[in-house]
GUGUMAR-218939 format. One record per residue (C-alpha): residue in three letters; residue number from 1; x, y, z negated. Coordinates in nm, 3 decimals, always signed. Example, Ala and Ser with C-alpha at 12.3 -4.5 7.8 and 13.67 -1.06 7.14 Angstrom:
% residues 2
residuo ALA; num 1; xx +1.230; yy -0.450; zz -0.780 .
residuo SER; num 2; xx +1.367; yy -0.106; zz -0.714 .
% end
This chain:
% residues 148
residuo MET; num 1; xx +6.120; yy +7.273; zz -5.229 .
residuo ARG; num 2; xx +6.195; yy +7.207; zz -5.658 .
residuo GLU; num 3; xx +6.363; yy +6.914; zz -5.708 .
residuo ARG; num 4; xx +6.167; yy +6.682; zz -6.000 .
residuo THR; num 5; xx +6.356; yy +6.542; zz -6.312 .
residuo ARG; num 6; xx +6.088; yy +6.290; zz -6.425 .
residuo PRO; num 7; xx +5.952; yy +6.030; zz -6.221 .
residuo PRO; num 8; xx +5.554; yy +6.072; zz -6.058 .
residuo THR; num 9; xx +5.315; yy +5.882; zz -6.199 .
residuo HIS; num 10; xx +5.223; yy +5.617; zz -6.028 .
residuo PRO; num 11; xx +4.871; yy +5.636; zz -5.876 .
residuo GLY; num 12; xx +4.758; yy +5.282; zz -6.038 .
residuo GLY; num 13; xx +4.848; yy +5.494; zz -6.411 .
residuo ILE; num 14; xx +4.621; yy +5.805; zz -6.267 .
residuo LEU; num 15; xx +4.340; yy +5.562; zz -6.182 .
residuo LYS; num 16; xx +4.305; yy +5.362; zz -6.512 .
residuo ARG; num 17; xx +4.410; yy +5.633; zz -6.742 .
residuo HIS; num 18; xx +4.210; yy +5.932; zz -6.579 .
residuo TYR; num 19; xx +3.912; yy +5.772; zz -6.412 .
residuo LEU; num 20; xx +3.819; yy +5.392; zz -6.538 .
residuo ALA; num 21; xx +3.940; yy +5.436; zz -6.885 .
residuo PRO; num 22; xx +3.708; yy +5.745; zz -6.989 .
residuo LEU; num 23; xx +3.398; yy +5.550; zz -6.795 .
residuo GLY; num 24; xx +3.473; yy +5.308; zz -6.999 .
residuo ILE; num 25; xx +3.543; yy +5.066; zz -6.701 .
residuo GLY; num 26; xx +3.719; yy +4.781; zz -6.702 .
residuo ILE; num 27; xx +3.861; yy +4.623; zz -6.465 .
residuo THR; num 28; xx +3.665; yy +4.299; zz -6.337 .
residuo GLN; num 29; xx +3.367; yy +4.601; zz -6.320 .
residuo ALA; num 30; xx +3.638; yy +4.817; zz -6.072 .
residuo ALA; num 31; xx +3.674; yy +4.523; zz -5.870 .
residuo GLU; num 32; xx +3.377; yy +4.408; zz -5.816 .
residuo ALA; num 33; xx +3.276; yy +4.774; zz -5.698 .
residuo LEU; num 34; xx +3.558; yy +4.870; zz -5.480 .
residuo GLY; num 35; xx +3.515; yy +4.495; zz -5.284 .
residuo VAL; num 36; xx +3.846; yy +4.393; zz -5.331 .
residuo SER; num 37; xx +4.015; yy +4.113; zz -5.581 .
residuo ARG; num 38; xx +4.083; yy +4.159; zz -5.937 .
residuo GLN; num 39; xx +4.404; yy +4.047; zz -5.929 .
residuo SER; num 40; xx +4.490; yy +4.306; zz -5.622 .
residuo LEU; num 41; xx +4.320; yy +4.590; zz -5.864 .
residuo SER; num 42; xx +4.527; yy +4.442; zz -6.102 .
residuo LYS; num 43; xx +4.880; yy +4.486; zz -5.981 .
residuo SER; num 44; xx +4.774; yy +4.809; zz -5.889 .
residuo LEU; num 45; xx +4.616; yy +4.957; zz -6.201 .
residuo HIS; num 46; xx +4.956; yy +4.786; zz -6.384 .
residuo GLU; num 47; xx +5.207; yy +4.977; zz -6.159 .
residuo HIS; num 48; xx +5.330; yy +4.616; zz -5.997 .
residuo ARG; num 49; xx +5.158; yy +4.739; zz -5.656 .
residuo ALA; num 50; xx +5.128; yy +5.040; zz -5.389 .
residuo ILE; num 51; xx +4.725; yy +5.114; zz -5.358 .
residuo PRO; num 52; xx +4.660; yy +5.030; zz -4.950 .
residuo PRO; num 53; xx +4.475; yy +5.257; zz -4.726 .
residuo ASP; num 54; xx +4.197; yy +5.059; zz -4.743 .
residuo THR; num 55; xx +4.181; yy +5.085; zz -5.135 .
residuo ALA; num 56; xx +4.214; yy +5.440; zz -5.129 .
residuo LEU; num 57; xx +3.948; yy +5.491; zz -4.925 .
residuo ARG; num 58; xx +3.705; yy +5.254; zz -5.136 .
residuo LEU; num 59; xx +3.843; yy +5.465; zz -5.451 .
residuo ALA; num 60; xx +3.726; yy +5.767; zz -5.245 .
residuo GLN; num 61; xx +3.389; yy +5.674; zz -5.183 .
residuo ALA; num 62; xx +3.336; yy +5.524; zz -5.555 .
residuo LEU; num 63; xx +3.493; yy +5.812; zz -5.697 .
residuo HIS; num 64; xx +3.409; yy +6.106; zz -5.514 .
residuo THR; num 65; xx +3.740; yy +6.184; zz -5.378 .
residuo THR; num 66; xx +3.988; yy +6.174; zz -5.107 .
residuo PRO; num 67; xx +4.157; yy +5.849; zz -4.957 .
residuo GLU; num 68; xx +4.403; yy +6.145; zz -4.878 .
residuo LEU; num 69; xx +4.486; yy +6.226; zz -5.294 .
residuo TRP; num 70; xx +4.547; yy +5.838; zz -5.345 .
residuo LEU; num 71; xx +4.814; yy +5.820; zz -5.069 .
residuo ASN; num 72; xx +4.980; yy +6.114; zz -5.146 .
residuo LEU; num 73; xx +4.999; yy +5.993; zz -5.489 .
residuo GLN; num 74; xx +5.145; yy +5.659; zz -5.355 .
residuo ARG; num 75; xx +5.356; yy +5.844; zz -5.103 .
residuo THR; num 76; xx +5.535; yy +6.037; zz -5.387 .
residuo TYR; num 77; xx +5.571; yy +5.791; zz -5.603 .
residuo ALA; num 78; xx +5.753; yy +5.518; zz -5.366 .
residuo LEU; num 79; xx +5.942; yy +5.865; zz -5.189 .
residuo TRP; num 80; xx +6.099; yy +5.941; zz -5.523 .
residuo HIS; num 81; xx +6.195; yy +5.603; zz -5.657 .
residuo ALA; num 82; xx +6.375; yy +5.564; zz -5.303 .
residuo ALA; num 83; xx +6.549; yy +5.821; zz -5.326 .
residuo HIS; num 84; xx +6.645; yy +5.815; zz -5.680 .
residuo GLN; num 85; xx +6.704; yy +5.440; zz -5.605 .
residuo SER; num 86; xx +7.025; yy +5.450; zz -5.392 .
residuo GLU; num 87; xx +7.250; yy +5.716; zz -5.289 .
residuo ASP; num 88; xx +7.309; yy +5.551; zz -4.952 .
residuo TRP; num 89; xx +7.069; yy +5.787; zz -4.752 .
residuo ARG; num 90; xx +7.292; yy +6.124; zz -4.880 .
residuo GLN; num 91; xx +7.562; yy +5.950; zz -4.662 .
residuo VAL; num 92; xx +7.380; yy +5.980; zz -4.292 .
residuo GLN; num 93; xx +7.500; yy +6.196; zz -4.060 .
residuo GLU; num 94; xx +7.273; yy +6.421; zz -3.825 .
residuo LEU; num 95; xx +7.183; yy +6.282; zz -3.490 .
residuo VAL; num 96; xx +7.010; yy +6.568; zz -3.306 .
residuo VAL; num 97; xx +6.963; yy +6.951; zz -3.394 .
residuo THR; num 98; xx +6.750; yy +7.162; zz -3.110 .
residuo THR; num 99; xx +6.964; yy +7.374; zz -2.874 .
residuo GLU; num 100; xx +6.766; yy +7.714; zz -2.920 .
residuo THR; num 101; xx +6.831; yy +7.607; zz -3.353 .
residuo THR; num 102; xx +7.171; yy +7.597; zz -3.267 .
residuo VAL; num 103; xx +7.267; yy +7.921; zz -3.125 .
residuo GLU; num 104; xx +7.016; yy +8.138; zz -3.332 .
residuo SER; num 105; xx +7.139; yy +7.997; zz -3.666 .
residuo GLU; num 106; xx +7.487; yy +8.024; zz -3.623 .
residuo GLY; num 107; xx +7.673; yy +8.126; zz -3.948 .
residuo LEU; num 108; xx +7.378; yy +7.984; zz -4.160 .
residuo SER; num 109; xx +7.412; yy +7.716; zz -4.430 .
residuo PRO; num 110; xx +7.312; yy +7.322; zz -4.315 .
residuo ALA; num 111; xx +6.984; yy +7.397; zz -4.507 .
residuo ARG; num 112; xx +6.880; yy +7.726; zz -4.389 .
residuo ARG; num 113; xx +6.934; yy +7.602; zz -4.051 .
residuo ARG; num 114; xx +6.726; yy +7.288; zz -4.125 .
residuo MET; num 115; xx +6.414; yy +7.535; zz -4.247 .
residuo HIS; num 116; xx +6.525; yy +7.733; zz -3.976 .
residuo GLY; num 117; xx +6.446; yy +7.481; zz -3.739 .
residuo GLN; num 118; xx +6.178; yy +7.399; zz -3.855 .
residuo ALA; num 119; xx +6.003; yy +7.736; zz -3.873 .
residuo HIS; num 120; xx +6.065; yy +7.754; zz -3.473 .
residuo GLN; num 121; xx +5.961; yy +7.423; zz -3.415 .
residuo SER; num 122; xx +5.665; yy +7.520; zz -3.591 .
residuo ARG; num 123; xx +5.541; yy +7.863; zz -3.458 .
residuo ARG; num 124; xx +5.672; yy +7.671; zz -3.066 .
residuo ARG; num 125; xx +5.415; yy +7.426; zz -3.166 .
residuo ARG; num 126; xx +5.142; yy +7.727; zz -3.228 .
residuo SER; num 127; xx +5.228; yy +7.898; zz -2.939 .
residuo THR; num 128; xx +5.233; yy +7.642; zz -2.674 .
residuo GLY; num 129; xx +4.969; yy +7.370; zz -2.814 .
residuo HIS; num 130; xx +5.199; yy +7.050; zz -2.765 .
residuo ARG; num 131; xx +5.504; yy +6.958; zz -2.911 .
residuo PRO; num 132; xx +5.835; yy +7.057; zz -2.701 .
residuo GLN; num 133; xx +6.010; yy +6.800; zz -2.436 .
residuo HIS; num 134; xx +6.296; yy +6.693; zz -2.620 .
residuo PRO; num 135; xx +6.519; yy +7.002; zz -2.667 .
residuo VAL; num 136; xx +6.793; yy +6.780; zz -2.883 .
residuo GLN; num 137; xx +7.160; yy +6.773; zz -2.814 .
residuo VAL; num 138; xx +7.394; yy +6.500; zz -3.033 .
residuo ALA; num 139; xx +7.556; yy +6.718; zz -3.279 .
residuo GLN; num 140; xx +7.877; yy +6.572; zz -3.352 .
residuo SER; num 141; xx +7.970; yy +6.549; zz -2.977 .
residuo GLY; num 142; xx +7.813; yy +6.862; zz -2.830 .
residuo GLN; num 143; xx +7.681; yy +6.679; zz -2.528 .
residuo SER; num 144; xx +7.294; yy +6.649; zz -2.414 .
residuo GLN; num 145; xx +7.109; yy +6.365; zz -2.445 .
residuo SER; num 146; xx +7.156; yy +6.296; zz -2.093 .
residuo ASP; num 147; xx +7.565; yy +6.277; zz -2.113 .
residuo VAL; num 148; xx +7.530; yy +6.036; zz -2.348 .
% end
């Protein structure tokens, strides 16, 4: 995945600039049409509040979009800011690795091991139709979860 150098646009800004402004709709009119409070919508449009799921459903209905569009925009925005406001999360140690992935991925870099493990789990879910039953192992100690 490509690393973003600039922050993603807040979904409220997208709503304001790409939907409401071209249609000539103000905050009060939009809030009434959506059935939300003017204050709530104003905070979202001015990028002081997240777009909640119920508002995403309302926006999707009113603007012929999908709720996933608004929720994905919000998720992307929030995740980028969380990752850039603090570096503490980079210090977290891995707790578990899949047993099968450990054997198959020896000699690979940590990033390649993660990619390999995700691909393996995805193939396994497709072939069996369900998620595996906790095939995990504590990464540092090499003990199985039952030993811990």
